[in-house]
C-alpha angles and dihedrals in degrees: 000000000000129000087238090063121079111230134151107238109218095174122038091213085076088067090055088058090064116104112263093253091056093045088052090051089050092051090049091051091050093046092048091052090054093048088061088065105043095185089059090072108051117196129197123242094256092056092045090053091050092049090048091049092050091047091051089049090052092050090048091053116008091177090076091065122098128203117260091234090060094048093043089051090054093048097048099036107110098217 
C-alpha cells in the first residue's frame, strides 16, 4: 500500500505496515489538516507560554532559526 494509492483502510494495522518514510508522510498530512483548524488542537496554558517565548526569541534574533528541511534531514538521516 502506498500513500499515492487510494484505499479504504479497514484495519489501522495496515498503516503500521507502511515503510517508516510513508508513515511519516501520513503523520505530516494528518497534522497539516489539523493545523488548518487551529481550534481542533487545544493547547494548555504552559505550552502556549512556551510557544510564545520561542516566538519572541525568534523575533528577537531570527538568525538563530533553522529551516525545517535542514532539521528534518538531520532527524531522518540514518548516519
